[in-house]
N, C-alpha and C positions, 0 to 999 in steps of 0.2 A: 459271332458276337450276339449276346442276348439283347433282346429289345428292352429298352428302359421302360419300367413300369409307368403307365400313364397316371398322371396326377388328376385326381378328380377335381372338377371345378367347385370352388367353394359355394355352398348353398347360401342363398340369402338369409339373413337373420330375420325370420318372419316371427311376429308375435300373433298368437292365436287371439281370438276374440275373448276367450275365457281369461286370458292373461291381463286384460285391460282392467283397471279398476272400475267397479260398479259405479253407477250414477250416485248411489247413496254414500259411496266412499270418497267421491271426489269433493274437493273443497269448493264451495259455491263461489262464483264470481262476485266481487264487490258490487254494491249497488251503483247504477249509473245515473240515477236520478232520485229525487225525493219520494217518488211513487213506487220505487222498487224496494220491497221488503221481504223478509223471510216468510214462509208460508204460515208458521204459527203466529208471527206478528200480524199478518194479514187477517187471520181469523179473529184476532183480538181487536184490531182497528175497526173491523166491520161490525163489532159489537156481538159477535156470535158466541164467543167464549174467551176465557182467559188463555194466555200463551201456553201455560202448563197443560191445560185441558186440550188445547189445540195440538200440542205435541203428542199427547196420548191418542187422540183421534187419527193423526197422520200415521203413527207407527202401526196402528191397528188396521190401516188400509181403508178408512172411511171417507178420505178426503180425495177429491178429484180436481184437477186443474185442466181446463179445456178438454174435458172428457177423458182424461188419463189419470189413473190412480197414482198418487205420489205418496211414498212412505219415507222420503228423506226430509227430516225436520229442519235441515239447513238449506233446503232449496229456496232460491229467490224467485219472486213473481212480480209482475208489473200490475199494480192495482188498477191502472187505467184500462188495461186490455184483457186481463185474465178472467176467466169465468170459473168461479168456484162452486163446488157442490159437496155436500156432506150426505152420504148414503143416498146419492142420486137426486137429492133435492137442492136446487140452486139457492145460493145465498148471496145477499148483497147488503150494502150498508143500511143499517136500520136508522130510523129517525132517532136523534139523540133524546135521552130521557134524563131529567134531573130532579130528584126527589130529596125531601128531608123528612126525617123521622124523629119523633120524641121517644127515644129508647127507654123502655121501662127497665128497671132493675131486675136481674135474674135471667136475662136473655144473653146467649153467647153470640158473638159477632162472627158467624160462619154460616155457610149454606147447609151443611150437613154435619151434625155432631155425632161422633162414634158412641157417646154415652147416652144418646137419645134425649139430651136436654133441649128445651125450647130455644129457637133461634130468632134472630131479628127478622128473618124472612117470613116468620109466622105473622108479622104485622103487615106484610105486603100481599096478603091473599087477594085483595081487590085489584092488584096490578099484575101485568104480565112481567114477572121478574126473572124470566129464564136467563137473560143475558145481563142483568144488573148486578153490580158488585158494590160493596160498601167502600166509601173513600176513607181509609184508615179504620181504626178499631176503637171500640170502648169495651173494657173488660166486663165480665159478668155482673159485678157489683156496681158498675158505674151506670149512669143515666144521662139522658139528654140528647143533644143535637148530633145526629148521624146522617151523613149524605150517602146517596146511592145514585149510580149513573152507569151507562153503558158507553160513555165517552172516555176512553182510556187516557187520551191526551190531557183532557181537563182534570181527571183524577191525579195523574202523575204530576202535573203543574202544581196542584194544591199540596201534595205530599212532599214535593221536592224540598229538601232542607235549605237550599239556596234561596228559595222565595220567601222564607220566614213569614208565612201567613200565620198570624197569631190565633190561638185558640184560648177562649176564656171559660173558666170553671168557677162554680161556687161549691165550696168545700166546707163541710161541717167537721170539726175536730173535737177530741175528747178533753180539751183543756182550754185555758184562757191564754190567748196568744199575746205576747208582748212585742214591742217594737224591735227588740234585738233579735228575736227569732225571725221576724219578717225580713229584716235586713240580711240575715244569713242566707235566707232563701234566694234572694236576689244576687248575692255575692257568689254563692255556689256552695254545695255540700257534697262531701265524698260519701258514696254508698256503693259497695260491691265493686270497687275499683274504678268507678266513674265519678265525674264531677257533674252533679245535677244542679240546675239553677232555673229560676223563674225569671221571665222578662219583667214581670210586675207582681207584687203581692201586697194586698191591703186587707185590713179587717173591716168587715161589713157591720157585724153586730156580735154581741156576746151575752150569754145568760150567766147563771150562777157557776156552771161547771164546764160549759163548752162555748165555742166560737164558730162563727161563719166567716170564711175568707173568700176573697176573690183573687184568683191566681191566673196569670196569663202566661202561656208558654208560646215560644216561637220555634220549638222543636218538639218532637214527640218520641220519647224513648219508652221502652216497656215499663209500665206502671210508674211513670215518671213522678207524678205528684205524690202517690202513696209512699214510694221509696224515699223521696225527699223529706217527707214528714217523718218517716220511720227513723231517718238519720238524726231527727230531733227528739226521738222517742215519743212521738205523737201518733195516735191512732186516728185513721180516717173513718168517720161514721157515715158520711154521704159524700158523693162526688157526682156533680151534675155539669155537663158541658152546656154552657148557655149561649155560646157564639163561636162562629168560625169567621175570622175577619170581621166585617161589618154585618154579616148574616146572623141575626139573633133568633134564638129559639122562640121568643115571644110567648103568646098564649096558646101555642099548639098543645093539644091535650096529650097526655101520656098514652103511648101506643098509636097515636094518630100519624098519618102520613099525608104530605101535600107536595105538589110540584113547586119548583122555584119559579118566581116571576122572572120576566125578561130583565128587569132592572136588577134584581138580586143576582141573577146569573152574570150579567155584564160586569157588575161591581166585583164579584169574585174572580172573574177572568182578569180584570185589571189589577187586583191585588196580587194575583199569582203570576202576572205577566204571561198568561197563557195566550199563545197565538192561536186563535181559533179560526180555522177554515173548516166549518164545524166538525168534520169527522176525522180529518187527517192532519 
């Protein structure tokens, strides 16, 4: 009788290390506390750069956490304990900065312009503006009050549509404005598939061929006022933002920059319902 062939013992189903998903491919764990954030968000909260810039730095291998280079843009860290460095230089929360600029006409609201046009940051040459960002925008042809800060929570609260912090503008138009037109602006006008409206619109003064209006918005869509006036077949000659909430441009000279006072800052925080534990 022939011996029965021996059955080989089943080998354990081993997974090699290379078969495991890489750290960058794993889904990050959800945050366990208010101080746990993604690494790009941490760089933004610390005032070092924007989240988009942070993602670029991380992917390029410039960012280390507790001495280890991290290239995963979805990695979570604890802001209380993590030690961050960029290109070997430790970074920490910067002192918060809050500035207001009287933006001149002709400047674009960006840090770097691919067309080489002058930008609002040309007005901040006397300030360390490496980590400052504008709060919202004013287009090239618009003038007036523009805020800058490295406090992203404060900026986001002011820009959040749900807070409805009003922005007030003085606008010169190429015609004489009547009450019916003003009413239509507060009731809403359709332009490019959107309904655009003003919270308030009044006539300040008029000449023989043009008028000055005061228009208040509690939302900010792209070219909001200009498009609203275009729907009435009215051209905008000048557009100046004169206030954000209760913060008025006042007599700040064109192109000049100054820090917000403590009282102005607290008032804006109150209007935007920003909870400030100043940096996080």
